[in-house]
Residue, then its C-alpha position, 0 to 999 in steps of 0.5 A: x320649175x316644179x312648184x309643187x315641191x315648194x310652198x307658195x310664198x302666199x299667206x305671208x301677211x299677219x293681221x297686224x292692223x285690225x283697225x275697226x275689225x272686231x274680234x269675232x270677225x278676225x277669229x272667223x277670218x283666221x279660222x277660214x284660212x287655217x281650214x283652207x276655206x279660201x272661197x269663204x274667206x274671200x267672200x268675207x273680205x267682200x262683206x267687209x269692203x262693202x262697208x269700208x272700201x279701204x279697210x286694210x284688214x279686208x284687203x289683206x284677207x282678200x289677197x291671202x284668199x285669192x293668192x291661195x286660189x290663184x293656181x285654179x286660174x279663172x278670175x283668181x290671178x287677176x283678183x290677187x293682182x288687183x288686191x295686191x295693187x290696192x293693198x300696196x297703196x294702202x300700206x306702202x311700207x309693205x309694197x315689196x312683199x305684197x308685190x312678190x305675192x302679185x308676181x306669183x299670181x300673175x305667173x299662174x295666169x301666164x301674164x309674163x309682161x306684167x310680171x317683169x314690169x314689177x321687177x324694179x319693185x322687188x329686185x333686189x330689195x325683197x331678199x331680206x323680207x322674204x328670205x333667201x329660199x323664196x328669193x331664189x324661187x322669185x328669181x327663177x319665175x322671173x327668168x322663165x317669164x323673160x324666156x316665155x317672152x322670147x327675151x333670153x338676154x333679159x332672162x340671163x341678166x335677171x338670173x345672173x343678178x339673183x345667182x350672183x347674190x345667192x352664190x355659194x349658198x344653198x338657196x342658189x339652186x332655187x334660181x335655176x329650175x328648167x332654164x338650161x336652154x338659155x345656155x344653148x342659145x346661139x346668140x350668146x357671146x364667148x365673153x358672156x359664156x366666160x363670165x358665167x363660167x366663173x360664176x358657175x365655179x362657185x355653184x357646183x354643189x357637188x353633194x347635190x346630185x340633182x342640183x337644178x343648176x347642172x343643165x345650165x352649167x353643163x350646156x355653158x361648159x360644153x359650148x364654151x369648150x367648143x369655142x376654145x377648141x375652134x380657136x385652137x386654145x386647147x389648154x383653155x378648153x381642157x381647163x374649162x371642161x375639167x371643171x365638170x369632168x370626170x368628177x361631175x359625171x353622175x350629176x350631168x347623167x341625172x339630167x340628160x344622157x345626150x349632153x353627158x355623152x358630149x361632155x365625156x367625149x370632149x373630155x377624153x379628146x382634150x385629155x389626149x390633145x393636151x398631153x405634155x408628151x405626145x405618143x406617136x400613133x400606133x396606126x394612122x387612118x385617113x379621113x376626107x371631109x367632103x362638103x357639098x353645100x347644096x341640095x337641088x333635087x332634079x329627079x322625080x320625087x317619090x310619090x309621098x313627097x312630090x308636094x314638097x320642095x326639099x331643097x336646102x343649103x348648108x349653114x356655116x355653123x353646121x359645117x363648123x360644128x361638124x368639123x369640130x365634132x370630127x376633131x373631138x372624135x379623132x382625139x377621143x378615138x386615139x385616147x380610148x384605142x391606145x393610139x389609132x389616129x384619124x388624120x383628116x382633111x376638109x375639102x369644100x366644093x361648090x357642087x350640089x346633090x341632085x338626086x337621092x337614094x330613096x327608101x321607105x322604112x316603117x315610120x320614116x323615109x331614108x334619103x341619102x345622097x346619090x354620089x353620081x348625082x353630084x354636079x359639077x362632078x368631083x374634080x380629079x384631085x379630089x378623087x385622088x385624095x379620096x382614093x388615098x383615104x380610109x374613109x369619107x365623111x360627106x357633109x351635105x345639107x340633107x333635105x328639108x323636113x316637112x311638118x309631120x314627115x320624118x326623113x333621115x339623111x345620114x348613115x354609115x356604111x362601106x362603099x367604093x366612094x369616088x372609085x367606080x372605075x377602080x373600085x376600092x372599099x372605104x368607110x363612108x359616113x353621111x351627115x344629117x347636117x343642119x341640126x341645132x346642137x341642142x336637138x339631141x340629134x347625132x349629126x351635131x355631136x361627135x358620137x354621130x361618128x362613133x355611131x356610124x363607125x360602129x355599124x361597120x365595126x359590128x361587121x368587122x368583129x361579128x364573131x365577138x360576143x357583144x350584141x349587134x342587132x338594131x342599135x343594141x346600146x338602146x336595150x340595156x338588158x342585152x348588154x354583156x354582164x361585164x359592161x357598166x354604164x347606161x348610155x350610147x357612149x358607155x356601150x361603145x367605150x366598153x365594147x372597145x375596151x373589153x372586146x375589140x382591143x382585147x381581140x386584136x388591138x383593133x389592128x384590122x381597122x383600116x380601109x386603104x386599098x381594100x377591095x372587099x369590105x367587112x360586110x362582104x367578109x362577114x357574109x362569106x364567113x357566115x356562109x361557111x358555117 
């Protein structure tokens, strides 16, 4: 949370109980606080307490001064906390608001366990005393405290409590700064996600473009959509994602373009999937998803990497994510290309990759699997299916990423995959695998397939007028003037709609039976100039 945007709750205590304090002392204390001379105010409280250790006025002054100084850290958070405990004992009827101030001070010192230990005192009774806005902020810092303690479930519980109480009110947004990561937690159950989905429906605040609830809502929506899709509950999935898309796109775009692109592609895919009248695809392409579950490198390692064991194993979650990403790719591709449909079949092997093709590329290493090193070798029926396909998506574990070493294990090209004896070119996409869905990495995202496919389509449509060098989607200044949007997905969808489909309806996009790839054709055509 950006605490600078909002005023700290502190200084909430009026000097209502003056007891034996004379008018001159009270006036001096007020003046020091008004002038923000908090250190002098703290020293004044010291002088009063030296005479009377239980003087309520002095403890109020001490709490106000130390609370204002708390963000300077040092001794001040502890002074604030101790003052709050003493004042709460002296004035038990004000313990709730006093404890709220203590929590803010403890937050300045990162004392998260102490913060959450005070929850029974302040939740939910403090709402009426400190007001909805401050209550929302209190919920937020307590949620973050649990996150700092690596207790995501308790974090969501306290967040759910506060958001439920404030649901639909303007103060609800204050509960939610910087907590979106709670909702890509793989430990969340589907039942819990459904519960949150119902609560989030009332807190979209469509007029608030920078609504800080959006990261939490978007992540929960995206992953709940995946859960329904994996269970083939496509109507539920479409209904879920339609809570946000397309209407809320600008809201998500304000926070994270990577997540925004995920949601757009899923929306387009499910829009296609749930059409009441299915149109017959105008072109069917075939894709084999080939799963090789182990990396067991046997050959000599390149010199910079000899000290590491890079072997790895595929996680079932990674396979599941990549397969559902392929489904989103297939259906969204059919939607935006007016009916080019990728049929795919998933083939699981018990093989392992034993060698890689190594390239040193500036700041990274590229290590893609050597297909001839697969052991045991692919069986004849698998090779037959590959030969009948337009493309292969190889899902492998990749290599472990040693600390400080950047290794890329994925890519997209054309290759005579599996047909060395009777070579035919086909689209070949190699996954990075084993990336968490929140990493921002293409490999766990349907746009990974668009990204790698587009490298090849750049060759196929090399005469078309769109930028083609070195990932042009990253350089907005090079986009054609008739393109709109900002993200990688925007660039691809605009290029399909305004270039490739216009040129030939993408009829040339197939690989089955090709003896020559688009890259070879491109080079020949360029050499004729």
